[in-house]
N, C-alpha and C positions, 0 to 999 in steps of 0.2 A: 504493500500500500504506500510505501515511501514515495513521495513526490508525485502522487497521482494527480492532486489538484494542480500542481505546477504544470505537469504535462498536459492536462486538460486545457488550461489557459493558453499554453503555447500552441497547442494544436488548433484551438478555436481561433487564435490570432492568425495562424497560417490559413485557415479556411476563409476568413474574411478578406485577407489580403491577397489571396491567390487569384490571378486574372482568369484562370480556367474555371475555378469553382464558383466565385461570386462576382462576376464582372459588373453587374448592375449596382452593387453596393460600394464599389471602389470610390466613387465621388463623395460618398457620405461616410465611408468607413471610419475615419478618425473622429466621428462624432457619436459612434455607437458605444453603448455600455453593455457588457455582458452581465446581466443581472442575476443569472442563475447558472454559473458554471458547475457542472456535476463532478464530484459531489459538492455539497455546500462549502463555501470558502470560509474556513476558520484559520486565521493566519498567525495568531499570537498565543503564547502559552503563559505569559505573565509580564510583570514589570521588573526590570533590572535597573536599579538606581533611578527609578522614575521613567525609564524608557521601555516602550513595547519591544518584545523579543519575538522574532519570527519563529514559528514551529519548525525545527530542523528536519523532522521526518517528512514534512510537507514541502518545505522550501529549503533544501540543503544548501543552495547557493545564496540564499537570502532573497528578500523581495526586491531590493535594488537591482539585482541581476535580472529578475523577471521583468521588471519595468523597462529595463534597457532592451530586452528582447522584444517586448511588445512595441516599444517606440521604434525599433529597427524595422518593423513592418509598416510604419507610417500610421500607427494606431495610438490610442490613449488608454491608460489603465485606471480603472476605478477600484475603490476599496471600501469596505464596510466597517463602521464602528458604531458605538452606542453611547447615549447620554445617560449611562447607568453604571453600576458596579460590574455588570457582566453584559455580554452581548446577548442576542436572541437565543443562542444555544444554551445559555446559562452555565457554560463551562469556560468561556474565554473572557478575558478582562475587558471591561468597557472603559470609557474615557472620563467618567465622573471624577472630578478633582484633579484630572491630568489634562484638561482640554488644550491648553496652550502648548504643553510639552509634546502631546501626541500630534498636534497639527504640525509642529516643527519636524517630528519624526517622519510623518507621511511625506512632507516636502523633501526631506533628505533622501527618501527612497525613490523620488521621482513620480509620486502618485499625482494623477491629473484630476481625479474626481473623488469626492468623499460622499458616500451615502451614510447619513447619521440617523440611527434608530433612536427610539425613546421608550425603553423598557428596563425592568430590573433596577429601578432607582429608589424604591421604597418611599417615593414621594419627595425625595431630596431634589433640590434645584441645582442644575449645572450652572457653570459660570455665566453662560449666556443662553437664556431661553425664556420664551413667553409662556402662554397657556397652551392648551392642546389644539389650537387652531393656527398652525404655523403660517397659513396663507396670509394671516393678518399682520405678521411681523417678520416673516422669513426673508423678505427682500433686504433687510438690514444686515443679514449675516450670510446669505447664500444666494444661489442662482435658481433654485427650484425647491419646492416643498410639497410634501404629500397632502392631498386633500381628501383622502379616503382611507378606509381600512384595507388590509391586504386583499388582492384579487384572487379568485379561483377560476379554474378553466370551465366556466359555465356561462350560458347566455345571460341568466339572471344576474350573476355577479358582474359581468361586463357592463351591461346596460345601467345597472344601479350605480356603478362607479362613474359612468358618464354623467348621470344625473347629479351626483354629489359634486363632481368637478365643476359642472356648469355654475353652481351656486357662487363660485369664486371667480367667474370669468372676468369681471372688471378689474381684478387685481393682477392679471397676467399682462406682461409687457416684455419687450426685448431686455434681456438680462435677468429676468425673474419670471419663472414659469410654474404654473400649476401642474402637479404630477399625480394622475389618477392610478398610478402603479403600472407595472410592466405589461407588455402584450403577452397573451397566451397563445398567439399564432404559432402553429406547429407542434403543439403539445397533445392534440388529438381529442379534446373534449367537446369541440364545437364543429359546425360545418364550415365550408369555405365561405358561404354567404355571411355567416355570423362572425367569422374571423376578420373580415376585410378591414385592415388597418395596418399602417407601417410604424416604424420607429422603435422605441426601446425593446430589444429582442429578449424574450424570456424562454426560448427553447435552445436546444443543443444545435449550434450553427454548423457543426460538423456533419450532421445527419439530416439536413433539411430536404424535404421533398420539392419537386418542381413547383407544385401548387403553393407551398409555403413561400418559396422564393418569389413567385409571381406577385404575392401579396406584399411581402416585406420590401422587395426591391422596386416597387412602383415609383419611379422617379418623379412622375407628375404629382402624385399624392404627397411625396416627401417635399417637393418644391412648395406646396401649399403650407406645410408646416414651417418651412424655412423662409417664408415670405418676409421681406424686410419690414413690412408694416407691423407685424407681430401682434395682431389683434386676435384674441381667442373667439371662435365661433360660439354662438348661443342658440338656444331653442327659440324659434320665433313663432311657431304655430304648432298646436297639438289638437288633434281630433281623435279621441279615443286612443287606439294603438298606433296612430299615424303621426309622424313628426316631421317638421322641417327645421333644419339647423342652418344657420348662415353666418358669414363673417366677411368683412371687407378685406380685399387684397390690394397690393400696389397696382399702379397703372389703371385705376378706376374699375377694377374687376371685383367680382363677388364669388366666394366659394359657397356652394349650396349642397347640403346633404339631406336626402330624403330617406327616411327610415321607417320600415314596416315592422313594428313589434308584434303584430297580431299573428293569428294562426292561419290566415288565408292570403292567397295572392290578391293584390288590390292595387289601385292607382292612388297616387299622391300628387298634389299640385303645389308648386311654389309660386306665390303671387308676388309681383313686384313690390307692392306696398308693404309686404311683410319683410322683405329682404333689403330694402333701402335703394331700390332702383326706381326712377321716375316712371309713373304708371303707363305712359304712352311710348316708352322707349322700345326700339327694335333691338333685340338682343341675340348675340351669337353664343351658342352653348358648346362647351367642350366636355365630353364624357371622359373623365380621367382614369376610370377603370378599364374602359374599352379602348382608350387611346385614339379617340376619333372625334372630329368636330362634326356636329350634327348638321345635316344638309338644310334642315328647316330653320328659319329665323322665327323668333318668338316675340310676341307682344302681349304684355299684361301678366302672363304666367307661363310656366313650363310644367307639363304633367308627364309622369312616368309610371309604369306598372312594374311591380316587383313581387317576388315570392315572399312567403312568410320568413321573418327574421333576416331579410335582405335589405340592402340599401343601394342607392344610386348617388353618385357624387359628380357634380358639374362645376366648371368654372364659367361664369357668365360675364360677358363683356358687352355693354351697350355700344352700338355702332351708329345709332341716330336717335 
């Protein structure tokens, strides 16, 4: 078992950076965080003179050497710690009372991203922390914050996390983002229609199917997330199980997501007055999952039909 976690991280880095394996992810690869490297990443066995000590059986060359390897692939390395006496495993030391020193240790190892949990603290206050709603104060100390409890690989869990995340939409902006937890795409608990979403990958990237890759590596959807305007989309219309989500993009465009939460195939309409487009505008629509611009021009609304638990996503651009 020695160095299994280290080898998994190295092979995952190889998979992401390989032009043959994941060509579509290369433009975005250095922004990806592997949030679930198998088995779970437990990197430290204790504090020595106040400093975290890497677990030698897992990282015989140390974490700095691993970070150097990941960086050599053009990627960045994230690490996990906790604002408590122990991490989530209850066996590894947390950072409570050692916040500044641990931050310096992570920096000395070349760590690019810190995921900071909040458990096993017996109610004690870390050096810097507000209440249990980090979206309200997280921008002062970090670049993203969890807005939900942990996700599971089910439709109900996924859509409920989207609902909770939307509550804090107004607080998201460039440099500070709401985090509804990782994607479950590729883990097998939902259908392709239910999984459709890119970004923080939560599956084993070394064994992804073609279908999983088509979802995760959709550059048009990723480009919406990376749009420089940086405005989070919100739910603008609900009719029973049918929803319309929309958000502005740069260059006077609008991203629209039509979601069917119900049990039957049905049609959903996005109306211009709901999504911020002048009502008489003639609009060109780009289907970002099908990678095609629709031949029809639309005035007043766009209607699409979709299966149960499916969605359609468009980029709309007024042309007159």
